[in-house]
C-alpha positions in Angstrom: -37.1 29.6 20.5 -34.6 31.7 18.5 -33.4 30.7 15.1 -29.9 29.8 16.5 -31.2 27.5 19.1 -33.6 25.8 16.6 -30.6 25.2 14.3 -28.5 23.8 17.2 -31.4 21.5 18.0 -31.6 20.2 14.5 -27.8 19.7 14.5 -28.0 17.7 17.7 -30.9 15.6 16.4 -29.1 14.9 13.2 -26.0 13.9 15.1 -28.0 11.5 17.3 -29.7 10.1 14.2 -26.3 9.6 12.4 -24.7 7.9 15.4 -27.7 5.6 15.9 -28.0 4.6 12.3 -24.2 4.2 11.8 -24.1 1.9 14.7 -26.9 -0.2 13.2 -25.4 -0.2 9.7 -21.9 -1.1 11.0 -23.0 -3.8 13.5 -23.7 -6.2 10.6 -21.2 -9.1 10.6 -18.8 -8.5 7.6 -16.0 -10.7 8.9 -16.0 -12.9 5.8 -15.8 -9.9 3.4 -13.2 -8.1 5.6 -11.0 -11.3 5.7 -11.2 -11.6 1.9 -10.6 -7.9 1.3 -7.6 -7.8 3.7 -6.1 -10.8 1.8 -6.5 -9.1 -1.5 -5.2 -5.7 -0.2 -2.1 -7.2 1.4 -1.1 -9.4 -1.5 -1.8 -7.0 -4.4 1.2 -5.7 -6.3 -0.4 -2.2 -6.3 -3.7 -0.9 -4.9 -5.9 1.6 -6.7 -9.0 3.3 -5.2 -11.8 5.2 -6.9 -14.9 7.1 -6.1 -16.8 10.2 -7.2 -17.9 13.1 -5.0 -18.2 12.3 -1.3 -17.7 8.6 -2.0 -14.4 9.6 -3.6 -13.5 11.5 -0.4 -14.1 8.3 1.6 -11.9 6.4 -0.9 -9.2 9.0 -0.7 -9.1 8.8 3.1 -8.7 5.0 2.8 -5.9 5.4 0.2 -4.0 7.8 2.5 -4.0 5.2 5.2 -2.9 2.5 2.8 0.1 4.6 1.7 0.9 5.2 5.4 0.9 1.4 5.9 3.5 1.1 3.1 1.2 -0.1 0.4 1.8 1.1 -3.1 -1.5 2.9 -3.6 -3.0 5.3 -6.1 -6.2 7.2 -6.7 -7.6 6.6 -10.2 -7.9 9.7 -12.2 -4.9 11.5 -10.9 -2.2 12.5 -13.5 0.5 10.4 -11.8 -1.6 7.2 -11.5 -0.1 4.2 -13.3 -2.0 1.6 -15.3 -3.9 -1.1 -13.4 -2.4 -4.6 -14.2 -2.8 -8.2 -13.4 -2.1 -8.9 -9.7 -3.3 -5.4 -8.6 -6.4 -4.6 -6.5 -9.0 -1.9 -7.0 -11.3 -0.6 -4.3 -14.3 1.4 -5.5 -16.8 3.3 -3.4 -20.2 4.0 -5.0 -23.5 4.1 -3.1 -25.6 3.4 -6.2 -23.2 1.0 -7.8 -24.4 2.4 -11.1 -22.0 5.4 -11.5 -20.8 4.8 -15.1 -17.2 5.6 -14.4 -17.1 3.3 -11.4 -18.5 0.4 -13.5 -16.0 1.1 -16.2 -13.1 1.1 -13.7 -14.4 -2.3 -12.3 -14.8 -3.8 -15.7 -11.4 -2.7 -16.9 -9.7 -3.9 -13.7 -11.3 -7.3 -14.0 -10.4 -7.6 -17.7 -6.7 -7.1 -17.0 -6.7 -9.5 -14.0 -7.0 -7.2 -11.1 -9.2 -8.0 -8.1 -12.1 -5.6 -7.4 -13.4 -4.7 -3.9 -16.5 -2.5 -3.8 -18.3 -0.6 -1.1 -21.9 0.0 -2.3 -25.5 0.3 -1.1 -26.9 -1.9 -3.7 -26.1 -5.7 -3.8 -27.6 -6.2 -7.3 -25.8 -3.2 -8.9 -23.5 -3.6 -11.9 -20.6 -2.6 -9.7 -21.4 -5.4 -7.2 -21.6 -7.9 -10.0 -18.2 -6.9 -11.3 -16.6 -7.2 -7.8 -14.7 -10.0 -6.1 -15.7 -8.7 -2.7 -18.7 -6.5 -1.9 -19.1 -4.5 1.3 -22.8 -3.7 1.4 -23.9 -0.6 3.2 -27.7 -0.3 2.9 -29.8 2.7 3.9 -33.6 3.0 4.2 -34.3 6.2 2.3 -36.9 7.4 4.8 -38.2 11.0 5.1 -36.3 11.3 8.3 -33.1 10.3 6.6 -33.7 12.8 3.9 -34.0 15.6 6.5 -31.3 14.6 8.9 -28.8 12.7 6.7 -29.5 14.0 3.2 -28.4 12.4 -0.1 -25.9 9.6 0.8 -24.6 10.9 4.1 -25.1 7.6 6.0 -23.5 5.7 3.2 -20.5 8.0 3.0 -20.0 8.2 6.8 -20.4 4.4 7.1 -17.9 3.8 4.3 -15.2 5.9 6.1 -15.8 4.1 9.4 -15.9 0.6 7.8 -12.8 1.2 5.8 -11.0 2.6 8.9 -11.8 -0.7 10.5 -10.2 -2.5 7.5 -7.2 -0.3 8.0 -6.7 -1.6 11.5 -6.9 -5.2 10.2 -4.4 -4.5 7.4 -2.2 -2.9 9.9 -2.3 -6.0 12.1 -1.7 -8.3 9.1 1.3 -6.4 8.0 2.7 -6.1 11.5 2.8 -2.3 11.3 2.6 0.1 14.2 1.3 3.6 14.5 5.0 4.7 14.6 5.6 3.0 11.3 2.7 4.8 9.8 3.8 8.1 11.3 7.1 7.7 9.5 5.2 7.6 6.1 2.8 10.5 7.1 3.0 13.5 4.8 5.2 16.3 6.1 3.6 19.7 6.0 5.9 22.4 4.8 
């Protein structure tokens, strides 16, 4: 076997592993949490999202869809982000739930009267305890996972997919169509 075919074999194996495990992770009934989160997201004055690293990328993807749905949404840490206030919502993505900046964001948000939604892999984390709604995305940390989905790959991929599902429910709640969203889509120059 050549090096190229061995690499392709590992890529195919990793893809199969990801699909199988994402299906397992996302098949958990989260209807209660989704309902609560959608209520918060659609009634908030403003929505803020936060995450660091690849978790931050998952959060940013969600924020983009919220803006396209007409929700006043910001990513915390950008220079043009306003202050979180009473009546706002904050969605934080952090696998460990122990990232210091994520915990600080959650605590500040709660202190000013904002609702906090978290996506985390650890139900007893400080972030989970500071949240009004917790989306739990557990992973097993096996040797196979370390080889085929290193670091927090399963968590990050599952976060994107779960939050995309939430987008569809927010879209339905707000009576928005894809055409409405397309009208708010960034125009490339």
